[in-house]
C-alpha positions in Angstrom: -188.8 71.4 16.0 -191.2 74.4 15.8 -191.8 73.8 12.1 -192.5 70.1 12.9 -195.1 71.0 15.6 -196.7 73.6 13.3 -197.2 71.0 10.6 -199.0 68.6 13.0 -201.1 71.5 14.4 -202.3 72.3 10.8 -203.2 68.7 10.2 -205.1 68.6 13.5 -207.1 71.6 12.6 -208.0 70.2 9.2 -209.1 66.9 10.7 -211.5 68.7 13.1 -212.9 70.8 10.3 -213.0 68.1 7.6 -212.5 64.6 9.1 -213.4 62.8 5.8 -213.8 63.6 2.1 -217.1 65.3 1.3 -218.8 62.4 -0.4 -217.9 59.9 2.4 -218.8 62.4 5.1 -222.1 63.2 3.5 -223.0 59.5 3.2 -222.3 59.0 6.9 -224.3 62.1 7.9 -227.3 60.7 5.8 -227.1 57.4 7.6 -226.8 59.1 11.0 -229.6 61.6 10.6 -231.8 59.7 8.1 -231.9 62.6 5.7 -230.7 63.5 2.1 -227.5 65.4 1.5 -226.0 66.2 -1.9 -222.7 64.3 -2.4 -220.9 67.6 -3.1 -222.4 69.6 -0.2 -219.5 71.2 1.7 -219.8 70.9 5.5 -217.2 72.1 8.0 -217.2 71.1 11.7 -219.9 68.4 11.2 -219.8 67.4 14.9 -221.6 70.8 15.6 -224.4 70.0 13.1 -227.8 68.6 14.1 -230.3 67.4 11.4 -234.0 66.4 11.8 -235.6 63.5 10.0 -236.3 64.0 6.3 -234.0 67.0 5.9 -232.9 67.7 2.3 -229.6 69.5 1.8 -228.7 70.5 -1.8 -225.3 71.5 -3.0 -224.8 73.9 -0.2 -222.1 75.2 2.2 -222.7 74.6 5.9 -220.0 76.2 8.1 -220.7 75.0 11.7 -218.0 77.2 13.3 -219.9 78.6 16.2 -221.6 77.7 19.5 -220.0 74.6 21.1 -222.1 71.5 20.7 -224.6 72.7 18.1 -223.8 75.6 15.8 -226.4 74.7 13.1 -229.6 72.8 13.8 -232.2 72.0 11.2 -235.7 70.7 12.1 -237.6 67.8 10.5 -238.1 68.1 6.7 -236.2 71.4 6.3 -235.1 71.9 2.7 -231.9 73.7 1.7 -231.8 74.2 -2.0 -228.6 74.4 -4.1 -226.3 77.4 -3.5 -227.4 78.1 0.1 -224.7 79.2 2.6 -225.3 78.8 6.3 -222.4 80.2 8.4 -222.8 80.1 12.2 -219.8 82.6 12.3 -219.2 82.3 16.0 -222.9 82.0 17.0 -225.7 79.6 15.9 -228.4 79.0 13.3 -231.6 77.2 14.2 -234.3 76.5 11.5 -237.7 74.9 12.5 -239.4 72.0 10.8 -240.9 72.2 7.3 -239.1 75.4 6.4 -237.6 75.9 2.9 -234.5 78.0 2.2 -234.4 78.6 -1.6 -231.4 78.8 -3.9 -228.5 81.2 -3.1 -229.7 82.5 0.2 -226.9 83.5 2.7 -227.5 83.3 6.4 -225.0 84.4 9.1 -225.6 83.5 12.7 -223.1 85.5 14.7 -225.5 86.9 17.3 -227.9 84.0 16.9 -230.3 83.4 14.0 -233.6 81.6 14.7 -236.1 80.8 12.0 -239.4 79.2 12.9 -241.4 76.3 11.3 -243.4 76.4 8.1 -241.4 79.4 6.7 -240.6 80.2 3.1 -237.3 82.0 2.5 -237.1 83.0 -1.2 -234.1 83.0 -3.4 -231.2 85.5 -2.8 -232.3 86.4 0.7 -229.5 87.6 3.0 -229.7 87.5 6.8 -226.9 89.0 8.9 -227.1 88.6 12.6 -224.3 91.1 13.4 -223.0 94.5 12.4 -219.7 96.4 12.6 -219.4 99.3 15.0 -217.8 102.6 13.7 -217.5 104.8 16.8 -213.7 105.3 16.4 -212.6 107.3 13.2 -209.0 106.6 14.1 -209.4 102.8 13.6 -210.6 100.9 10.5 -214.2 99.8 10.8 -213.3 96.2 10.1 -211.1 96.2 13.2 -213.7 97.6 15.5 -215.9 95.4 17.8 -218.9 93.5 16.4 -222.4 94.4 17.6 -224.6 91.2 17.5 -228.1 91.2 18.8 -229.4 88.3 16.7 -232.4 87.8 14.4 -235.6 86.0 15.3 -238.2 84.9 12.7 -241.4 83.3 13.9 -243.5 80.5 12.5 -245.3 80.8 9.2 -243.3 83.7 7.8 -242.9 84.3 4.1 -239.7 86.2 3.0 -239.7 87.3 -0.6 -236.9 87.2 -3.1 -233.8 89.4 -2.5 -234.8 90.5 1.0 -232.1 91.7 3.4 -232.7 91.2 7.1 -230.3 92.9 9.4 -229.2 92.4 13.0 -231.7 92.9 15.8 -234.8 92.3 13.7 -237.8 90.3 15.0 -240.5 89.1 12.6 -243.3 87.6 14.6 -245.6 84.8 13.4 -247.4 85.2 10.1 -245.4 88.1 8.7 -244.9 88.6 5.0 -241.9 90.5 3.6 -242.2 91.8 0.1 -239.4 91.1 -2.4 -236.4 93.4 -2.3 -237.2 94.8 1.2 -234.5 95.8 3.7 -235.8 94.9 7.2 -234.2 96.8 10.0 -236.7 96.7 12.9 -239.3 94.6 14.8 -242.7 93.8 13.2 -245.6 92.2 15.1 -247.5 89.1 14.0 -249.4 89.2 10.7 -247.7 92.3 9.3 -247.1 92.7 5.6 -244.0 94.8 5.1 -242.0 96.1 2.2 -239.6 98.9 1.0 -236.2 100.2 1.9 -236.1 100.4 4.8 -239.1 98.1 5.3 -242.3 99.7 6.6 -245.8 98.4 7.4 -248.0 98.0 4.3 -251.0 96.3 6.0 -252.1 93.8 8.5 -253.3 90.3 7.5 -256.9 89.4 8.2 -257.3 87.4 11.4 -254.2 88.8 13.2 -254.4 91.4 16.0 -253.5 95.0 15.0 
């Protein structure tokens, strides 16, 4: 009897995660949200996905395993290029309108990841809205509690190729992050930053210092 029940529980979990084959599911999502989704895009927990009008989703992976109701939300005309991975990972990811996430970016939303409108996220960028604690040397780090403050990126931000943005970071409106930077702290609007760890390089004209 126990084995019989376990079988049906596994089937039930799969139906919630993947109610339909990818191609059919993606067609239904396109009709529902009036957007374009690659036939081979992989989407888990689609009931927790919200898409704006004109969204374009390439051959991506969207794992909406997070906040009840809406784990991943994309604004109007957001473009996710091939190879992008969005994983709410127990939290949420929100991307504003007219933002482009270029190929092979990986975005984790454990503590909450918010990206504004009109942003450019260049290829191979990684954003991780959580970190492991390591206070107890008697316990493996992977078993210790997660610390998750979240990441906030304002409107009109340009993130260069290969950037790493870590938990707790705030990038205000108009920031530019140079390629290869590792961002670990808050930068005010109009800052141009770069380096490992990222530091202020200059202020953009027209923004307060």
